[in-house]
N, C-alpha and C positions, 0 to 999 in steps of 0.2 A: 177629549182634547185636554192636555195639561198646559195651563197658562203659566208662563215664565216671566219673571222680572229680572233683568240683568242690572247689576250695580257694580260699577268699576270707574275709577277716575281716569282711566286710559281709554280714549276713544277707539284706538286700534284693537285693544283687547275686547271691548264690547262688540266691535264689528266682527272680529274673528269668531267670537262665541256665537253671535247671531247667525253667521254663515254656517258654522258647524251644526247648530241646532236646527237650522232650516231643512236639513236633510232628514230629520226625524218626522215621520208621518203623524205622530201623536203629540208633538210639542208645538206650541205657538208662543213666540216671544211677543208679549203684549206691550212691554214698555222697557225703557232703560232709564237709569238714574246715574248721575255722575259722582255722587257722594252719599255717605250714610245719612246725612241730614235730609235727603230727599226720599228716603225709604218709606217713612210713615205715610206721607202724602200719596206716593205712588201706589202703595198697597191699598189705601182707601179708594183711590180713583180707579185702579185697574183690576183689583181683586185677583191677584195671581195665586196659583196653587203652590208655586215654588219661587223662592227668591234665591238667585245665584249671585252671591256677593263676595267681593274682594275683602280680604282681612285688613290690608294696609291701604288706607286712603288718608289724604292730608287733613281734612276738616273733622270728620267723624269716622273712625275706622269701623270695619264690619263687625267686630266683636261688640263694640258699644252700641252700634245700630241694632244688632240682633237682640241685645238686652232691652233696649227701648221698645222694640217691636213686641217682644214677649210680654213686657210689663203693660203695654198699652192694649194688648189683645189677649188677656189670659184665657178666654174661652176658646180661642182658635190656636192656642199655643201648641206647637209641635216641637219635638226634639230637633235642634239644629244638627246637621251632618257636616263633618269636616272632610271634604274630598281628599285632602292631603293624606289622610290615613290610609286610603286605598292604595296609594303608591308606596307606602312604607313597609310593605310585606317583607322584602329581603332584609331590611334593617331590623325589623322586629324579630324575624326568625334568627338573626345573629345575636339577639339580645341587646341591640343598640337602640338608642333613642331615635325617634323619627323626626325630632326637631333639629333642623339645620339652619344656622345663621346665613345671612346673605352671601357670605363668601363661599358657601358650599362645604365648609368643614364641619365635622360633628360638633355639637354643642360642648363647650368646655375644652375644646382643643384636643380631645382624646383621639388617639390613633386607633384604627381598626385592629382588633385582636386577630391573631392567626388561628 
């Protein structure tokens, strides 16, 4: 069984992720956290195998929390995976950046090439 910790400031997102993951026979959501500040304590308490964390959160974002987690536990350090990259296949195949700002336009305001 793979133990999962969900970290997101939006309760609806956490609830939706929990429901989606509940359908997987080999996953168990062991805890939730509402901010990156709670990650270290939640990892110590619940010992998850995977931390599924939002990048943008108001107090401590997921990137900073991942750095803190890696620094606090160098022996258990694993390479973080960015799930956004899995959805960027068509953009990468076209030679485009996979980073999109909130408006949904390519970074830098570039227009797609023909």
